[in-house]
N, C-alpha and C positions, 0 to 999 in steps of 0.2 A: 145590316149585320156584316163586319167585313168579315171574308175568307177566314183571318186569323185568328178571328175571337174568340173568348169560348163561348161554350153552349151548356146551360146552367143543365144539372140536373136535377131533379124535384119526382122523387114519388107521387103523381096525383092519384086518387083512384077516379075509374069512370065513374061517369055518373048514371050512363045509360048506355043501353045497349051496343049507341051509334059511337059511341068512345071510346080510345085503345087506351092502355097506358101504357109509358113512357116517351120518346121521343121518334121522329123517323130519319133522324139528321143528328150522326154528332163524331166529334173528331176522336181518331184512333191512339189511342190510350199509349201511354210505353211499356213496352214488353219488357221484366229483368232483365233481360240483356242492355236492352236500350239504357235502362236508369244505371246497367253497371257502365255501361261503356259511358255517357256523360260521366261519371265518379272518374274517370281517369285522368279527365280533365287533359286529354289529346283533339284536335280537330276528327269532326263525321265528317266524311264527304258521302254525298248522300246523291245519286241522278240517276240517268241512263247509262252513261258511261263516261270515260276519262281517258285525251287522247296520249296519255301519257303520268304514268304514276309516280316520278318523277320529279315534276311540277309539283306533285302536291304538300300545301302548307302541313309541317311537322313539327309536333314540340316534347320535349320532355317524359318519359311515358317511367311514374316509378318501378311500374311491374317489373318492366323488361328492361329496364336501365339505360334503352335512349332512346331520340327523338322517333315519332312515329306518325301516325296517322291512320283511322279506321276507315276503310271505304265498305260503304253497305247500298251495291246497285239493289236498285228497282226490283222486284223481282225474287228477291235471296232473305226474304227479311223473314225471319223466324227459323229459315232454313240453315244458314252457315256464315261465317261469319268473315274478314277480310281485311289485313292491316298490309303498312309497309311498314318497313322497321330501318332506322340505319345503327349499324356495329360501328363504335367510332375507330378512327386510324390508328393500329395497334392495339389493340383496346377487347373487351367482352361484354357480354348483355351479362346481364344475372342470372346465376343460374334459377330453373322455377321448374315447375312442371304441375300437372291439371291433369282435370279427371274429361277429356277432351281429345278428340282426334286435331293432330298439328301436321300442315303440310307445310314447304317451304319452297319460292322459285328465286336464285338466286337472280337479282337486276342487276348487280355492281359487284366486283371485288373477290377475290379468293380469301379461304381458310380455312378454321376448320372445328367440327359439331362434335361436343363430350354426350352420352346419353349413358344410362348408368339406372341402377334400379335402386329407388332408395333403400340405403342401408348400405349398398355393396357398394361402393364407392373405386372400390379396390378392383372393381370386373367391369371397369369407364368402355364402351367400344366408342374411339375416336378415329374421324374419317376426314377426307379435304373433302372441299368443293371451291369451285368457280363462278366466273358466269356463266347463267348457261344452264347451273347445275338444278336437281329436282333430290329434293329428300324427303322422308317422312317421318313422323316421330310417333313413339309408339304409345298407345293413351295410358296417361298416368305416369310416364317415365320420367326422369328426372332428364334436363337436359342442359346444356350452356355454348353458347352461339360464340365462338373467339376470328376475331379479323388479324389476319397475317401479315396485313399490308400497313403502309402509313397514312393510305386514304380512307377514307369510310368506305364501307360495303354495306349494300342497299338492299334489302333481302320483303320478296311482299310474299301473307305466310297468308293460308285458308286454310280454315276447324267449322268445326261443330260446338263453336261455343254457347250459339244461341238457341241452340236444344237442349243442352244441358244446365246452362245459366236460367229457363223457361219451363224447363222440368224443377230444379231443388232450388233455383232461386235462397241459396247460400253460397256467396262467396269463402267463406274457410274450408268449406266440405269441399268445393269444385277444387281448389287451391292446393288444400290437406290432407286427401282423401286418402286412408294408409292400405287400401287395398291395392293388389297386386296383381297385374293381368300375365302371370306365366305363358297363357294360351296366344299374349299377340306378342311377348316380346323375354326371351331368354336371356338372359346376361351372359349364360356359357357358350351361344351361337355364336363361334367366332366368323363367323360368314354372315353375321346379319347385315352387314354392309358392303359385303359383297357386290360388285354388280352382274347382273343376270340379263345377258342377254337373247336366252330362249327364245322365241316366239311358240307362242302357245295357242289355243282356242279360245278363246271365252264360251265358260262351260253357257251361258244362256244363247245369245246371238253366233257364236259361232267367230267373232270377229277378232282379231291379231290382238293378242295380249303377253306383254312381261308381267314375268309375278319376283318383283326387285323393289326395295326400300329405298335405293338408292341410285340415281341417271344420273352421269357425272354432264350429260352437254344435250340438251333436250334441242337447242336452235340447230346445230348441227348432224344430230346422229340422223343413223338410215332409218324410214320409216318403209313397214311394206305396203305393198298396191292395195287400194281401197273400192275407189271408183266408184262410190257411196254418192257422194254428195259434186262431182265435177268431175268429169274427160282427166285420168291420172292423178285422183285425189289418193293422198297415201296419208296412213293411218293407225294409230296402235295405243295401246288399252292400258297405262302401266296400273297394276294394283299392287300395295303399299301395305306393309306392315300390318297386315289385315282391315286395315280400313274399310270404313262406309262410305267415306270421302270420295265420289266416281271423277274419276278425269278422264281424259283424251289426249293427244298430240294428234296433228292433222295439217295438212299441207296439201295447198292448190295451188298448180302447174302456174306458170308466168302464162296470161295472155287468158288465161282460164277463171271461172270462178261458179260457185256455189250455186242450185235452185234453191229456189223459197222454200221454205218449210215451216211447220209450226208444230208448235208442243208447249208442254206444261212449263209453269216459270220456274228458276231455280239458275237457269244455265248462264256462264258469262264467260266468253270467249275476252284473251287473252293475246293481242299481240305480242310475239316474240321473232317474226322476223319480216323483213319488208314492209311494206304502208301499204293501207287500204280504210274501207270501208262499209259501214253495215247498215243497210236499210230495214227499217221493224214500224209495223202495221195492225191493227188489230183485225184474225180474219174476218170480222164481221164487216167488213168493207172492201172485201173481195181477192180476189189474186191480180184487178189487175183500177190502181186504185188512181195512178196517176190518167189516166185513159178516162177515168168515169169520171172525172175533176171531184176525187175524195179525197184530194191529199189534205189533207188537217189535218187529220190523226196520222202522217208518218215522220217519223224519225230519222233521222240517219246521226250517225256516228261517225268521227272520223277517229283514225289511230294510228301510230309507229310505236317502236318497240320503245317501253313494253307498258299499249293504250290496251283499254277495256271494254267493253259493252256489254249491256244484260239484252239476253237475244230476243228473252220471252218477258218480257215485264209486266209489272201489276200484276193481274188475275192468271194470265198464261193465255193459248190462246192465241197467240199474236205469228204472225208471219216473220221470216229473217232470214234475208240473204247476202250474203260478204262478198266482195271485192276487192281483188288484188289493185293497186296503184302503184309499182316500181316499177323496175328493169326486172327482176327477179323474183320466185315465188312468193307468195304471201302463207305462213306459218303460224297457226292459233292453237293456244293451250287451250281447250273447255273444260271449266271449271265447274261442277254437280251440288258442289256437297255431300246431300244422304239422297239426292235422285235420280235414281240408274232407272233408266228409260227401259233395259232389261231386265229388273227386277221390279220394279213399283207398280205392280199392275194395277190396272186402271178399276178390276171391278172381277169377283168370278174366286172361288177357290182356288186353290194352289194347287198346277196343275191340268189350270185352264187354258184354253189357248190364248195366245199374243200377239198382237202386229206390229211392226215396228213400223207406225206408223212417217213418221218424219223421211222414211228413207221409200216408199214405195209411193209413185206417185198419184196423183186424185186420181184418175181415170181407171187405177185397178184400185182404190179405197183405201188409198191412203193421205196422207198431207203434202206431197211436194211437187211444185207447182212445176210442171214439165217447160224446158224454155218453151215450148211450141203456143205454150199457154201463157207465158210471163208478161208484162205490160213491156212494150215495144220498146219504151223507154231509159227501160233500165240495161240493154243492147245499145241502143243509143250513147244513152251517156258514158255505157264501158269504153266503149271504143275511144270516145272523146278525153276519157280520162289517159288511157293510156298514151294518146298521141301528144299529150302533153309532158308527158315520162322517157320518150322515145323510143314505144314500143307498140307493138303489135297485139291485135286481139287474136288469137288461134282458137278462138270458139268456130269449129265447123261449121259453114250454112248447112250441111243436114241435121246439127241437133236443131235445127228450126223447122223441122219438117213434123207434120205430124203421123205417126205410124199408118199405114195401111190398112185395112185386114186383109189377114192370110185369105 
């Protein structure tokens, strides 16, 4: 039977105690969100990642009023959705509203966005954006995206549409729900889209956080020192529009790279500065798959601005490791949709102690692979890659030394 041949589903009553009802192998059926995407009649890209979203084919999307393409990377199915959309030069997208959270990163162009509460068009919030801007749309608010330049603008959107479509299964309700979420968006709050640069501590894990609904330029903004993923690593979490959509912005210094680490699916890394590549492989293959001759399960994705890679595809628990491949730093934004590592407990009641496994080394009970335990192939290839772009590794030799007992 061909891999893509349909498997017939037919109920047959078991005839004895050794036989079972049903089949053990079946094709994954469409979820309601899959059906909705297909009904939009625009391309749908599925895979581990894409080198740059600017190269994806697009077709007119009637709902939004611009050329667009869906992006559904492996591991995000049913959790969060993504699309790339073009705003015509000196034009605008159609006004829309929807019962799911939405955020946009500006890939190319400059313009404005209008946001208002349905029925209160006279209280529109209007803000400007440019290449590198990131902003969030409040749930079920009306909005329109306008291009201020003569050339097309390109926006990358992330949303929680899959969860909403899979729950309600009703497009009319999702796009025309009359309920007003005043706890998410107050039309009288004049500073709603005023950038806020104050750094706070994330209340769950104590990481650097900003409460802001727009960031003017995530490509070049300053990032606080973090050090969790690599030496000199910098990172911030924007908490935007009261969303459940979780994301962060991080940067690895030139000549330094991330430790491998594992966690559940949903995380997508988006390259916004520099060039690089990511390796991902099942944790079941161990921490040294090259050395052990188990490379058939390893997947590599190269990227540049604006490229994407699913960090833990399939059913999660995959190692993933990120490497810069240019003279400058590698800056990424990671979008997790509804999966917040600090809030989504694996088990236990509220108040149960949780561990940030991806930030803790294996020898200390986490999933991060210390540099001294990683596959030697990775260090060698990284140094050779940097040589091809005229720079050198800044990974100090002591990083590869196992700690000695006190």
